[in-house]
C-alpha positions in Angstrom: 21.0 48.3 23.8 22.4 50.2 26.7 24.4 53.4 26.1 28.1 53.2 26.8 29.7 55.6 29.3 33.4 55.0 29.0 34.2 57.2 32.0 32.5 54.7 34.3 34.8 51.7 34.3 33.1 49.7 37.2 30.4 48.6 34.7 31.8 47.6 31.3 28.6 48.3 29.4 30.3 48.1 26.0 31.7 44.6 26.8 28.3 43.5 28.1 26.6 44.6 24.9 29.1 42.7 22.8 28.8 39.7 25.0 25.0 39.6 24.7 25.3 40.0 20.9 27.8 37.2 20.8 25.5 35.0 22.8 22.6 35.7 20.5 24.7 34.9 17.4 25.9 31.7 19.0 22.3 30.6 19.7 21.1 31.4 16.2 24.2 29.7 14.7 23.5 26.6 16.8 19.9 26.5 15.6 20.9 26.7 11.9 23.7 24.1 12.4 21.2 21.7 14.0 18.9 22.2 11.1 21.7 21.4 8.7 22.7 18.4 10.7 19.1 17.0 11.0 17.5 18.3 7.9 14.5 19.5 10.0 13.2 23.0 10.2 11.1 22.3 13.3 12.9 20.4 16.0 10.5 21.2 18.8 7.1 22.6 19.2 8.6 25.9 20.6 10.1 26.6 17.1 6.6 26.9 15.6 3.6 25.6 17.7 1.0 26.1 15.0 3.3 24.6 12.3 4.1 21.6 14.4 0.4 20.9 15.0 -0.4 21.1 11.3 2.7 19.0 10.3 1.7 16.3 12.8 -1.7 16.1 11.1 0.0 15.8 7.7 2.4 13.2 9.1 -0.5 11.0 10.3 -2.1 11.4 6.9 0.9 10.6 4.9 1.8 7.5 6.9 -1.8 6.3 6.6 -1.7 6.8 2.9 1.6 4.8 2.7 0.1 2.0 4.7 -3.0 1.9 2.5 -0.9 1.9 -0.7 1.1 -1.1 0.7 -2.2 -2.8 1.5 -3.5 -2.3 -2.0 -0.3 -3.7 -3.4 -0.7 -6.8 -1.2 -4.4 -7.1 -2.3 -3.3 -7.0 -6.0 -0.8 -9.7 -5.3 -3.4 -11.8 -3.6 -5.8 -11.4 -6.6 -3.0 -12.2 -8.9 -2.5 -15.5 -7.0 -6.3 -16.1 -7.3 -6.2 -15.3 -11.1 -3.4 -17.8 -11.6 -5.4 -20.6 -10.0 -8.5 -19.8 -12.0 -6.4 -19.6 -15.2 -5.0 -23.1 -14.6 -8.5 -24.4 -13.9 -9.7 -22.8 -17.1 -7.0 -24.5 -19.1 -7.9 -27.9 -17.6 -11.6 -27.4 -18.3 -10.8 -26.6 -22.0 -8.9 -29.8 -22.2 -11.8 -31.7 -20.5 -14.4 -30.2 -22.9 -12.3 -31.2 -25.9 -12.0 -34.8 -24.5 -15.8 -34.9 -23.9 -16.4 -33.8 -27.5 -14.3 -36.7 -28.7 -16.9 -39.0 -27.2 -19.9 -37.5 -29.0 -19.3 -39.6 -32.1 -19.7 -43.3 -32.7 -16.2 -43.6 -34.1 -14.8 -44.7 -30.7 -15.4 -47.8 -28.8 -16.0 -48.6 -25.1 -12.3 -48.9 -24.4 -11.6 -45.4 -25.7 -14.6 -44.0 -23.8 -13.3 -45.6 -20.6 -10.0 -44.0 -21.2 -11.6 -40.6 -21.8 -13.7 -41.0 -18.7 -10.6 -41.8 -16.7 -8.7 -38.8 -18.0 -11.7 -36.5 -17.3 -11.7 -37.6 -13.7 -7.9 -37.1 -13.4 -8.3 -33.6 -14.7 -11.2 -33.0 -12.3 -9.0 -34.2 -9.4 -6.3 -31.8 -10.5 -8.8 -29.0 -10.4 -9.6 -29.8 -6.8 -5.8 -29.8 -6.0 -5.5 -26.4 -7.6 -8.4 -25.0 -5.6 -6.9 -26.3 -2.3 -3.5 -24.9 -3.2 -4.6 -21.5 -4.2 -4.1 -19.8 -0.9 -2.8 -16.6 0.7 -1.5 -16.7 4.2 -3.4 -19.9 4.9 -6.7 -18.5 3.5 -8.2 -20.5 0.6 -9.2 -18.1 -2.2 -11.4 -20.0 -4.5 -12.9 -22.9 -2.5 -16.2 -21.1 -1.8 -18.3 -20.7 1.3 -18.9 -23.4 3.9 -16.6 -26.2 5.0 -13.2 -26.3 6.6 -10.6 -24.0 5.1 -13.0 -22.2 2.8 -13.8 -18.5 2.7 -16.8 -16.5 1.5 -15.3 -13.1 1.3 -12.3 -10.8 1.6 -11.7 -7.3 3.0 -9.1 -5.0 1.6 -7.9 -1.7 3.2 -8.3 0.9 0.4 -8.8 4.2 2.3 -6.4 5.9 4.7 -9.4 6.6 7.0 -9.5 2.9 7.7 -12.3 2.2 5.3 -12.4 -1.3 3.8 -13.7 -2.6 0.5 -15.4 -5.9 1.1 -15.8 -8.3 -1.8 -17.9 -11.5 -2.1 -15.9 -14.3 -3.6 -17.0 -16.0 -6.8 -20.3 -17.8 -6.4 -21.3 -20.7 -8.6 -24.4 -22.9 -8.4 -28.1 -22.8 -8.9 -29.4 -19.4 -7.9 -30.2 -15.9 -9.0 -27.8 -13.0 -9.2 -28.9 -10.5 -6.6 -26.1 -8.0 -6.2 -22.8 -6.7 -7.6 -20.4 -6.4 -4.6 -17.4 -4.3 -5.7 -17.1 -6.2 -9.0 -17.8 -9.7 -7.5 -21.2 -11.2 -7.9 -23.2 -12.8 -5.1 -26.0 -15.3 -5.6 -28.9 -16.1 -3.4 -28.0 -19.8 -3.4 -25.2 -22.1 -4.3 -22.1 -23.1 -2.3 -19.8 -20.9 -4.3 -16.2 -21.7 -5.2 -14.6 -23.8 -8.0 -14.2 -27.3 -6.6 -15.6 -30.1 -8.7 -18.5 -30.3 -6.2 -19.3 -26.6 -6.5 -19.3 -26.8 -10.3 -21.3 -30.0 -10.4 -18.6 -32.2 -12.0 -19.3 -35.4 -10.2 -18.7 -38.8 -11.7 -22.2 -38.9 -13.3 -21.8 -35.5 -14.9 -18.5 -36.6 -16.6 -19.9 -39.9 -17.9 -19.1 -40.5 -21.6 -20.4 -44.0 -21.9 -22.6 -43.1 -24.8 -22.8 -40.4 -27.4 -25.7 -38.8 -25.5 -23.8 -39.0 -22.2 -20.8 -37.4 -24.0 -23.0 -34.5 -25.1 -24.2 -34.0 -21.5 -20.7 -34.1 -20.1 -19.5 -31.6 -22.6 -22.4 -29.3 -21.6 -21.7 -29.7 -17.9 -18.0 -28.9 -18.5 -18.9 -25.9 -20.6 -21.1 -24.6 -17.8 -18.2 -24.9 -15.4 -15.9 -23.2 -17.9 -18.3 -20.3 -18.2 -18.3 -19.8 -14.5 -14.5 -19.9 -14.4 -14.3 -17.4 -17.2 -16.7 -15.1 -15.3 -14.5 -15.5 -12.2 -11.4 -14.4 -14.1 -13.3 -11.4 -15.5 -14.4 -10.5 -11.9 -10.8 -10.7 -10.7 -9.7 -8.5 -13.6 -12.4 -5.9 -12.9 -11.5 -5.7 -9.2 -7.7 -5.5 -9.9 -8.5 -2.6 -12.3 -10.5 -0.9 -9.5 -7.6 -1.3 -7.1 -5.2 0.1 -9.7 -7.4 3.2 -10.0 -7.4 3.6 -6.2 -3.7 3.1 -6.1 -3.1 5.8 -8.6 -5.4 8.2 -6.8 -3.9 7.6 -3.4 -0.4 7.9 -4.9 -1.2 11.5 -5.9 -2.6 12.2 -2.5 0.4 10.8 -0.8 2.8 12.9 -2.9 0.8 16.1 -2.2 0.6 15.3 1.5 4.3 14.5 1.6 5.0 17.9 -0.1 2.9 19.8 2.4 4.6 18.0 5.4 8.0 18.6 3.8 7.4 22.3 3.4 6.6 22.8 7.1 8.8 20.3 8.8 12.0 20.1 6.7 14.7 22.7 6.4 15.6 24.5 3.2 19.2 23.4 3.2 20.5 26.1 0.9 18.9 28.8 2.9 20.2 27.3 6.2 23.7 27.2 4.8 23.6 30.8 3.8 22.4 31.8 7.3 25.0 29.6 9.0 27.8 31.2 6.9 26.6 34.7 7.8 26.3 33.9 11.5 29.8 32.3 11.5 31.2 35.6 10.3 29.1 37.5 12.9 30.4 35.2 15.5 34.0 36.1 14.7 33.3 39.8 14.5 31.3 39.7 17.8 34.3 37.9 19.5 36.6 40.6 18.1 34.3 43.4 19.3 34.1 41.8 22.8 37.9 41.7 23.0 38.1 45.4 21.9 35.3 46.4 24.3 37.3 44.8 27.2 40.4 46.9 26.4 38.7 50.2 25.6 38.4 51.6 29.2 42.2 51.5 29.5 42.4 54.9 27.8 41.3 56.4 31.1 44.7 55.5 32.5 46.1 58.4 30.5 44.3 60.8 32.9 46.5 59.5 35.7 49.9 60.3 34.1 
């Protein structure tokens, strides 16, 4: 700060010093007021270039984590829809198996067997309706591979680095299990899915015209029931895995959000303290500027 020579009135150095001090106070006060108004500590890269760069990286990460968490939530809802369809099919198959068991004895006649057969086919048709209605955004979930409207697999976003978890849908049919894909089994053959065709529940397989036929029908239905039970277990295992991923990513999101918040967002209590201090300095600087503008007037005493 320049020295003040009160005998040289053509340059009011004292007033200039006070003016520059007032300008600096006004600039700092404006900065703190803007932080209080926006809640942001960094409002431009000039405030902290390195901090802004780091915060931008954290911002990208935290938003990606949030998107991934939303995707996992949607995936769990999709699987819940799938599980509901399979549970309903399981309930129908249990009823069908009990009906088939009724035909294993000779205590019923041909009329009763025909009624049981008709009921079994009605239940089977309802299973097909459930399979066709178990959808998510137009995608059939449990109708298996091949054919119109069917699907063989699903992909879920489970990683903020855009990594996907692919799953093979339930497979049912004659074949050998060859892999375990993220909790869902794949088979080397078989059409997959849970339609009556996939599970081999055609008219002949449901015939209960004789005691022997009733035993075969009950066995066929039980085979289908075991496949559905396995499918429900597979859904549960995958939902559990998604839940673990969700919990892990939730912790990561909270930590990343905290790091971003520390760099980018203002400490409101601290900013209020600074703003109060600078408001007082603004008033004192204004007063000192006024005083500095009047101080050279004492030289007029020399001309009396």
